[in-house]
C-alpha positions as CSV (number, residue, x, y, z in Angstrom):
1,X,26.1,121.1,-75.2
2,X,27.4,124.3,-73.5
3,X,27.4,126.2,-76.8
4,X,23.8,125.3,-77.5
5,X,22.8,126.6,-74.0
6,X,24.5,129.9,-74.7
7,X,22.8,130.1,-78.0
8,X,19.3,129.6,-76.4
9,X,20.1,132.1,-73.7
10,X,21.0,134.7,-76.3
11,X,17.8,133.9,-78.1
12,X,15.9,134.5,-74.8
13,X,17.6,137.9,-74.5
14,X,16.8,138.9,-78.1
15,X,13.1,138.1,-77.6
16,X,12.9,139.9,-74.3
17,X,14.7,143.0,-75.6
18,X,12.5,143.0,-78.7
19,X,9.3,142.6,-76.7
20,X,10.4,145.5,-74.4
21,X,11.1,147.8,-77.3
22,X,7.8,146.9,-78.9
23,X,5.9,147.5,-75.7
24,X,7.6,150.9,-75.1
25,X,6.7,151.8,-78.7
26,X,3.1,151.0,-77.9
27,X,3.2,153.2,-74.8
28,X,4.7,156.1,-76.7
29,X,2.4,155.8,-79.7
30,X,-0.7,155.5,-77.4
31,X,0.3,158.6,-75.5
32,X,0.7,160.6,-78.8
33,X,-2.8,159.7,-80.1
34,X,-4.8,162.9,-79.5
35,X,-8.1,162.8,-77.6
36,X,-10.8,163.8,-80.1
37,X,-12.9,166.8,-79.4
38,X,-15.8,167.5,-81.8
39,X,-15.8,171.0,-83.3
40,X,-19.6,171.3,-83.0
41,X,-22.9,169.6,-82.8
42,X,-24.7,167.6,-85.5
43,X,-28.3,168.4,-84.7
44,X,-28.6,171.2,-87.3
45,X,-27.4,168.9,-90.1
46,X,-30.8,168.4,-91.9
47,X,-32.8,165.3,-92.2
48,X,-30.4,163.0,-94.0
49,X,-29.9,159.7,-92.3
50,X,-26.3,160.0,-91.3
51,X,-25.7,156.8,-89.5
52,X,-27.2,153.3,-89.3
53,X,-26.6,151.3,-86.1
54,X,-26.6,147.6,-86.7
55,X,-26.9,145.2,-83.8
56,X,-26.6,141.5,-84.5
57,X,-28.2,139.6,-81.7
58,X,-29.2,136.1,-80.5
59,X,-30.9,135.5,-77.2
60,X,-30.2,138.9,-75.7
61,X,-33.5,139.4,-73.9
62,X,-31.8,140.1,-70.6
63,X,-29.7,143.0,-71.9
64,X,-31.2,144.3,-75.1
65,X,-33.6,146.7,-73.3
66,X,-30.7,148.6,-71.7
67,X,-29.0,149.1,-75.0
68,X,-32.2,150.3,-76.7
69,X,-32.7,152.8,-73.9
70,X,-29.1,154.1,-74.4
71,X,-29.7,154.5,-78.1
72,X,-33.0,156.4,-77.5
73,X,-31.0,158.9,-75.3
74,X,-28.5,159.8,-78.0
75,X,-27.7,163.5,-78.3
76,X,-27.7,163.2,-82.1
77,X,-31.0,164.2,-83.5
78,X,-33.3,161.2,-83.9
79,X,-33.9,162.1,-87.6
80,X,-30.2,161.6,-88.2
81,X,-29.9,157.9,-87.2
82,X,-31.7,154.6,-87.4
83,X,-31.4,151.3,-85.5
84,X,-31.4,147.8,-87.1
85,X,-31.7,144.9,-84.7
86,X,-30.7,141.8,-86.8
87,X,-32.1,138.9,-84.7
88,X,-30.5,135.6,-85.5
89,X,-33.3,133.2,-84.7
90,X,-33.4,133.9,-81.0
91,X,-35.2,131.3,-78.9
92,X,-36.0,133.7,-76.1
93,X,-38.0,137.0,-75.9
94,X,-35.5,139.2,-77.7
95,X,-37.6,139.8,-80.8
96,X,-40.8,140.5,-78.7
97,X,-38.9,143.0,-76.5
98,X,-37.6,144.9,-79.6
99,X,-41.1,145.0,-81.1
100,X,-42.5,146.4,-77.8
101,X,-39.8,149.0,-77.6
102,X,-40.4,150.0,-81.3
103,X,-44.1,150.7,-80.5
104,X,-43.3,153.3,-77.8
105,X,-40.1,155.0,-79.1
106,X,-39.8,158.0,-81.4
107,X,-36.5,156.8,-82.9
108,X,-36.4,154.7,-86.0
109,X,-36.1,151.2,-84.7
110,X,-36.3,148.2,-87.1
111,X,-36.3,144.5,-86.3
112,X,-34.9,142.2,-88.9
113,X,-35.7,138.6,-88.1
114,X,-33.4,136.0,-89.7
115,X,-34.1,132.3,-90.2
116,X,-32.0,129.7,-88.5
117,X,-29.9,128.5,-91.5
118,X,-26.8,127.5,-89.5
119,X,-24.5,129.9,-91.3
120,X,-20.7,129.3,-90.8
121,X,-20.6,132.9,-89.6
122,X,-24.0,134.0,-88.3
123,X,-22.8,137.4,-87.1
124,X,-21.5,138.3,-90.6
125,X,-24.7,137.1,-92.1
126,X,-26.8,139.2,-89.7
127,X,-24.7,142.4,-90.4
128,X,-24.8,141.9,-94.2
129,X,-28.5,141.3,-94.2
130,X,-29.1,144.6,-92.2
131,X,-26.7,146.5,-94.4
132,X,-28.8,145.7,-97.4
133,X,-31.7,147.6,-95.8
134,X,-29.7,150.3,-94.0
135,X,-30.1,153.9,-95.4
136,X,-27.3,155.7,-93.5
137,X,-24.2,157.1,-95.0
138,X,-22.2,155.6,-92.2
139,X,-22.7,152.2,-90.5
140,X,-21.7,151.4,-86.9
141,X,-22.0,147.9,-85.3
142,X,-22.3,147.1,-81.7
143,X,-23.6,144.1,-79.7
144,X,-26.8,143.4,-77.8
145,X,-25.1,143.2,-74.4
146,X,-23.4,146.6,-74.8
147,X,-24.0,150.0,-73.2
148,X,-23.3,153.3,-74.9
149,X,-23.1,156.9,-73.7
150,X,-25.4,159.7,-74.9
151,X,-22.8,161.3,-77.2
152,X,-21.7,158.1,-78.8
153,X,-23.3,158.6,-82.2
154,X,-22.7,162.3,-82.4
155,X,-19.0,161.8,-81.6
156,X,-18.7,159.1,-84.3
157,X,-20.3,161.3,-87.0
158,X,-18.1,164.2,-86.0
159,X,-15.0,162.1,-86.3
160,X,-16.0,160.9,-89.8
161,X,-16.7,164.5,-90.9
162,X,-13.7,166.2,-89.4
163,X,-11.1,163.5,-90.2
164,X,-12.3,162.4,-93.6
165,X,-12.0,158.8,-92.4
166,X,-13.6,155.9,-94.3
167,X,-13.5,153.6,-91.3
168,X,-13.4,154.3,-87.5
169,X,-12.5,152.0,-84.7
170,X,-13.8,153.0,-81.3
171,X,-12.7,152.1,-77.7
172,X,-14.4,149.2,-75.9
173,X,-14.2,148.3,-72.2
174,X,-16.3,146.4,-69.6
175,X,-19.2,147.6,-67.4
176,X,-18.3,148.3,-63.8
177,X,-16.3,145.4,-62.2
178,X,-17.6,143.6,-59.1
179,X,-15.2,140.7,-58.9
180,X,-11.5,140.0,-59.3
181,X,-12.1,138.1,-62.5
182,X,-13.9,141.2,-63.9
183,X,-10.8,143.3,-63.2
184,X,-8.5,140.7,-64.8
185,X,-10.6,140.8,-68.0
186,X,-10.6,144.6,-68.0
187,X,-6.8,144.7,-67.8
188,X,-6.3,142.0,-70.5
189,X,-8.9,143.6,-72.8
190,X,-7.4,147.1,-72.4
191,X,-4.1,145.8,-73.8
192,X,-5.9,144.7,-77.0
193,X,-7.7,148.0,-77.3
194,X,-4.5,150.0,-76.9
195,X,-2.6,147.7,-79.3
196,X,-5.2,148.0,-82.0
197,X,-5.3,151.8,-81.6
198,X,-1.5,152.0,-81.9
199,X,-1.4,149.8,-85.0
200,X,-4.0,152.1,-86.7
201,X,-2.0,155.2,-85.7
202,X,1.1,153.7,-87.2
203,X,-0.8,153.0,-90.5
204,X,-0.8,149.2,-90.0
205,X,-4.4,148.5,-89.0
206,X,-4.8,144.9,-87.7
207,X,-7.1,144.9,-84.7
208,X,-10.5,146.4,-83.7
209,X,-13.7,145.4,-82.0
210,X,-17.1,144.9,-83.6
211,X,-18.8,146.3,-80.5
212,X,-17.6,149.8,-81.7
213,X,-16.7,149.6,-85.3
214,X,-17.9,152.0,-88.0
215,X,-17.4,152.6,-91.8
216,X,-18.9,154.2,-94.8
217,X,-21.7,152.0,-96.1
218,X,-20.4,152.5,-99.7
219,X,-16.9,151.3,-98.6
220,X,-18.4,148.1,-97.3
221,X,-19.8,147.2,-100.7
222,X,-16.8,148.6,-102.5
223,X,-14.4,146.1,-100.8
224,X,-16.9,143.2,-101.3
225,X,-18.2,143.1,-97.8
226,X,-17.4,139.8,-96.1
227,X,-16.8,138.0,-99.4
228,X,-13.7,135.8,-99.0
229,X,-13.9,135.7,-95.2
230,X,-17.6,134.7,-94.8
231,X,-16.7,131.1,-94.2
232,X,-14.7,132.1,-91.0
233,X,-16.6,131.9,-87.8
234,X,-15.1,135.1,-86.4
235,X,-13.6,138.3,-87.9
236,X,-16.6,140.4,-88.7
237,X,-14.5,143.3,-87.5
238,X,-10.7,142.7,-87.9
239,X,-10.9,140.9,-91.3
240,X,-13.2,143.6,-92.7
241,X,-10.9,146.3,-91.2
242,X,-8.0,144.7,-93.1
243,X,-9.9,144.6,-96.4
244,X,-10.7,148.3,-96.0
245,X,-7.1,149.1,-95.1
246,X,-5.9,147.5,-98.3
247,X,-8.2,149.9,-100.3
248,X,-7.8,152.9,-98.1
249,X,-4.5,152.6,-96.2
250,X,-4.7,156.1,-94.8
251,X,-8.5,156.2,-94.3
252,X,-8.8,154.5,-90.9
253,X,-8.9,156.3,-87.6
254,X,-9.0,155.2,-84.0
255,X,-11.5,157.4,-82.1
256,X,-9.8,158.2,-78.8
257,X,-12.6,159.9,-77.0
258,X,-14.2,159.2,-73.6
259,X,-17.6,160.0,-75.2
260,X,-17.1,157.2,-77.7
261,X,-16.4,154.4,-75.2
262,X,-18.7,151.4,-75.5
263,X,-19.0,149.1,-72.5
264,X,-19.9,145.4,-72.6
265,X,-20.4,142.8,-69.8
266,X,-17.4,140.7,-68.8
267,X,-17.7,136.9,-68.9
268,X,-19.0,135.4,-65.7
269,X,-17.8,131.8,-66.4
270,X,-14.7,130.2,-67.9
271,X,-16.5,128.4,-70.7
272,X,-17.8,131.6,-72.2
273,X,-14.5,133.3,-71.9
274,X,-12.6,130.4,-73.4
275,X,-15.0,130.1,-76.4
276,X,-14.7,133.8,-77.2
277,X,-10.9,134.0,-76.9
278,X,-10.6,130.8,-78.9
279,X,-12.6,132.3,-81.7
280,X,-10.4,135.5,-81.6
281,X,-7.2,133.5,-81.6
282,X,-8.4,131.6,-84.6
283,X,-8.4,134.7,-86.8
284,X,-4.7,135.4,-87.1
285,X,-4.0,132.7,-89.7
286,X,-6.6,134.3,-92.1
287,X,-4.9,137.7,-92.1
288,X,-4.0,138.7,-95.6
289,X,-1.0,140.8,-94.6
290,X,2.0,139.0,-93.3
291,X,2.8,141.7,-90.7
292,X,0.0,140.8,-88.2
293,X,0.9,137.1,-88.6
294,X,4.5,137.8,-87.8
295,X,3.4,139.9,-84.8
296,X,1.1,137.2,-83.5
297,X,4.0,134.6,-83.7
298,X,6.3,137.1,-82.0
299,X,3.9,137.7,-79.1
300,X,3.4,133.9,-78.8
301,X,7.1,133.2,-78.7
302,X,7.9,136.0,-76.3
303,X,5.4,134.6,-73.8
304,X,6.5,131.0,-74.4
305,X,10.1,132.1,-73.8
306,X,9.2,133.2,-70.3
307,X,7.7,129.8,-69.4
308,X,10.6,127.9,-70.9
309,X,13.1,130.2,-69.2
310,X,11.3,129.6,-65.9
311,X,11.8,125.8,-66.4
312,X,15.4,126.4,-67.2
313,X,15.8,128.4,-63.9
314,X,14.0,125.6,-62.0
315,X,16.4,123.0,-63.3
316,X,19.5,125.2,-62.7
317,X,20.3,126.0,-66.4
318,X,19.6,129.7,-65.9
319,X,20.7,132.1,-63.2
320,X,18.2,133.8,-61.0
321,X,19.5,137.2,-62.0
322,X,19.0,136.4,-65.7
323,X,15.5,135.1,-65.0
324,X,14.5,138.2,-63.1
325,X,16.0,140.4,-65.8
326,X,13.9,138.7,-68.5
327,X,10.8,139.2,-66.4
328,X,11.7,142.8,-65.8
329,X,12.1,143.4,-69.6
330,X,8.5,142.3,-69.9
331,X,6.6,143.6,-66.9
332,X,7.9,147.2,-66.7
333,X,7.1,148.4,-70.2
334,X,3.8,146.5,-70.0
335,X,2.9,148.4,-66.8
336,X,3.5,151.7,-68.5
337,X,1.4,150.9,-71.5
338,X,-1.5,149.1,-69.9
339,X,-1.9,151.6,-67.1
340,X,-2.1,154.5,-69.5
341,X,-4.8,152.8,-71.5
342,X,-6.8,151.9,-68.3
343,X,-6.6,155.6,-67.2
344,X,-8.2,156.7,-70.5
345,X,-10.9,154.1,-70.2
346,X,-11.7,155.3,-66.6
347,X,-10.5,152.0,-65.1
348,X,-8.0,153.2,-62.5
349,X,-9.2,150.7,-60.0
350,X,-8.1,147.9,-62.3
351,X,-4.5,149.1,-62.5
352,X,-3.7,147.3,-59.2
353,X,-4.5,144.0,-61.0
354,X,-1.9,144.4,-63.7
355,X,0.8,142.3,-61.9
356,X,-1.6,139.4,-61.5
357,X,-2.5,139.5,-65.2
358,X,1.2,139.7,-66.1
359,X,1.8,136.4,-64.1
360,X,-1.1,134.7,-65.8
361,X,-0.6,136.1,-69.3
362,X,2.2,133.9,-70.6
363,X,0.1,130.8,-69.8
364,X,-3.0,132.5,-71.4
365,X,-1.2,133.3,-74.6
366,X,0.4,129.9,-75.0
367,X,-2.9,128.1,-74.2
368,X,-5.1,130.2,-76.6
369,X,-2.4,130.3,-79.3
370,X,-2.6,126.6,-79.5
371,X,-6.4,126.2,-78.8
372,X,-7.1,128.8,-81.5
373,X,-6.0,126.3,-84.1
374,X,-9.0,124.2,-83.3
375,X,-11.6,124.2,-86.1
376,X,-14.8,124.2,-84.0
377,X,-16.1,127.0,-81.8
378,X,-19.2,127.7,-79.8
379,X,-21.1,131.0,-80.2
380,X,-24.5,131.7,-78.6
381,X,-25.1,128.0,-78.0
382,X,-24.2,127.0,-81.5
383,X,-21.1,125.0,-82.7
384,X,-19.4,126.7,-85.6
385,X,-16.6,125.6,-87.8
């Protein structure tokens, strides 16, 4: 029995050391990603439609007006971009608000109204439908509850042109926090943004966010769009990213620029947060490359290890020094990495909440790692499979 305990403790140490090395690598890689500065402006670039903004929405009447106002204030010349609002059978005033805005704006704003056909992945259907009509060379997706800065589109176009990228992943964070739970979500989400950026920088793209995701329109059709993943409720961003990465392994860039940050509203209730994270957690088993799957299992086991080690300590099977050392291997590298991402995102006030997130995160990872295997999810009031 004693030998088996020693073996398990060695396994704990290997996981803890591996996690520490991995997190320190994330911190170093993130620090080395240069902040993008456009070489010039795009307003003298002619009349060609450079970029099509596609916004899949359902019941976003409360927030869609703010996003449209942000898009109208873009520094990119209005002749160079168009907006497609793909309305997935909203039951509120979303469509009416978009129509009213279209009547008074000088930007090219189009409303695409979709029928309620109960698609397995309504967001992918909305994006694909708008893409069939979009005329821009580049396509960028965002969500109806997001806010964007005035230089967002101009910075995206400059990144495509100066880097030669086929696909660009942009940073996403939350709107100003007013509650502790908002700060906790900001901290947790920043780790995902930073991790995705580092994977792209390392040439192993596996994570991005559809609230700020762009690609050449021709590349979307070249890789078959969402074909092969259209039956999956989530993954309009990451699964497409991985398809593009297979065709253009060096053609993907993370746009590390304050001007390109997209902000979205944090969840205000547990149910909405749980449904979203459950959908996200469900995607990993559909990844085509084994590397992201292995990484997902490694993160899950590293966090599960801390919970199991805590039980061992509680029952006297593990010394307090060992337990504290295992915790230290996790929290110190995490602090370095997450705090550096938060500073870039302009979220310095949230840095103080990192320790609380670190306490909760092992429970969070284990819970959603298991809950994500469930085959039913809720999105915008619909149950999806």
